[in-house]
C-alpha positions in Angstrom: -86.2 -282.6 125.0 -82.9 -283.1 127.8 -83.0 -286.7 126.7 -82.6 -285.8 123.0 -80.2 -283.2 123.3 -78.1 -285.6 125.4 -78.4 -288.2 123.0 -77.3 -285.8 120.2 -74.3 -284.7 122.4 -73.6 -288.4 122.8 -73.4 -289.3 119.0 -71.5 -286.0 118.3 -68.7 -286.8 121.0 -68.6 -290.3 119.9 -68.1 -289.5 116.4 -65.4 -287.0 117.3 -63.7 -289.5 119.2 -64.1 -292.4 116.8 -62.9 -290.5 114.1 -59.7 -289.3 115.8 -58.5 -292.4 117.1 -57.0 -293.7 114.0 -55.2 -290.3 113.0 -51.7 -289.8 114.5 -52.3 -286.7 117.2 -50.3 -284.9 119.8 -51.3 -286.5 123.1 -53.0 -283.7 125.3 -51.6 -284.0 128.6 -52.7 -280.3 129.7 -56.2 -279.0 131.2 -58.1 -280.0 128.0 -57.6 -283.6 129.2 -59.9 -283.4 131.9 -62.5 -280.7 130.5 -64.6 -282.9 128.2 -65.1 -285.6 131.0 -66.0 -283.0 133.3 -68.4 -281.2 131.2 -70.2 -284.5 130.5 -70.3 -285.6 134.0 -71.8 -282.2 134.9 -74.2 -282.5 132.3 -75.4 -286.0 133.3 -75.4 -285.3 137.1 -77.8 -282.3 136.5 -80.4 -284.5 135.0 -83.0 -285.2 137.7 -83.9 -288.5 135.6 -80.3 -290.1 136.0 -82.0 -292.5 138.7 -85.3 -294.2 137.7 -87.4 -293.0 140.9 -89.6 -296.0 140.4 -86.6 -298.6 140.6 -84.1 -296.8 142.4 -82.4 -299.6 143.7 -82.2 -301.4 140.2 -81.3 -298.1 138.5 -78.4 -297.3 140.9 -76.9 -300.9 140.7 -77.1 -300.3 136.6 -75.5 -297.1 136.9 -72.9 -298.1 139.4 -72.3 -301.1 137.2 -71.9 -299.2 134.0 -69.2 -297.0 135.7 -67.2 -300.0 136.8 -67.4 -301.5 133.3 -66.4 -297.8 131.7 -63.4 -297.8 134.1 -62.2 -301.2 132.8 -63.0 -300.3 129.2 -61.2 -296.9 129.5 -58.2 -298.7 130.6 -58.4 -301.3 128.0 -58.6 -298.6 125.4 -56.0 -296.4 127.1 -53.5 -299.8 126.5 -54.3 -300.3 123.1 -53.2 -296.8 121.7 -49.7 -296.5 120.3 -47.5 -294.0 121.8 -44.1 -292.4 120.5 -42.0 -289.6 121.2 -41.0 -287.3 118.4 -37.8 -285.6 118.3 -38.9 -282.3 119.8 -40.1 -284.2 122.9 -43.7 -284.2 122.4 -45.7 -287.6 122.7 -48.0 -288.6 120.1 -50.4 -291.3 119.7 -52.5 -293.5 117.3 -55.2 -296.0 117.7 -54.3 -299.7 116.4 -56.5 -302.4 115.4 -56.6 -303.8 119.1 -58.0 -300.2 119.8 -61.1 -300.9 117.2 -61.7 -304.4 119.0 -62.0 -302.3 122.2 -64.5 -300.1 120.6 -66.5 -303.0 119.1 -66.3 -304.4 122.7 -67.4 -301.4 124.5 -70.4 -300.9 122.2 -71.5 -304.7 122.6 -71.0 -304.2 126.5 -73.1 -301.3 126.7 -75.7 -302.6 124.5 -75.8 -305.5 127.1 -76.1 -303.2 130.1 -79.0 -301.3 128.3 -80.7 -304.8 127.4 -80.6 -305.8 131.1 -82.0 -302.6 132.3 -84.8 -302.9 129.6 -85.1 -306.6 130.9 -85.5 -305.3 134.5 -88.2 -302.4 133.3 -85.6 -299.6 134.7 -85.6 -296.7 132.5 -82.3 -295.5 131.7 -81.7 -291.9 130.9 -79.3 -290.7 128.3 -77.7 -288.7 131.2 -76.2 -291.9 132.4 -74.6 -292.6 129.0 -73.0 -289.3 129.1 -71.8 -289.9 132.7 -70.5 -293.2 131.7 -68.6 -291.7 128.7 -67.1 -289.1 130.7 -65.7 -291.9 133.0 -64.7 -293.6 130.0 -62.7 -290.8 128.4 -61.2 -289.8 131.8 -60.0 -293.3 132.5 -58.2 -293.4 129.0 -57.0 -290.3 129.4 -55.5 -291.0 132.7 -53.9 -294.3 131.3 -52.6 -292.5 128.3 -50.8 -290.0 130.2 -49.6 -292.4 132.8 -48.0 -294.5 130.0 -46.8 -291.3 128.2 -44.2 -290.7 131.2 -42.9 -294.0 130.7 -42.0 -293.3 126.9 -38.2 -292.9 126.7 -37.1 -289.3 126.1 -34.0 -289.3 123.5 -33.1 -285.9 124.7 -32.5 -287.2 128.2 -29.2 -288.9 128.8 -29.7 -292.6 130.5 -27.9 -293.4 133.6 -24.7 -295.4 133.2 -25.2 -299.1 134.3 
């Protein structure tokens, strides 16, 4: 039953994320930026089926590979989002065509990892997907918050050259 609940959580989170990507929204640089990835990670790590006991080495390798891929994909995703500063100093963001391409690539890569695991007869728990989704969101948020610091603030005077 936990596996089914995890799948529902993943689908709900993905639908929320994708639907919000292409609307302009204020960048969350507060504590909430960490909250969803930490919750996803905690739920995933609490699942005793995260690692396939019958194929421990293959399962750990697939999970580690998935985490590395999600770190890379989160970075790519974070760089495809358009950022700008409003006159009140707040940073806003909106997904682009490249963001959509990154999502399509992400889904293709994730399906490839799942297919590899299936070919190796490694059981892949839904909690592994939750964990990698948390890594993806945390990486993307980190990249966006780092990039936001580089957006010019028109209220701040520029140094004279």
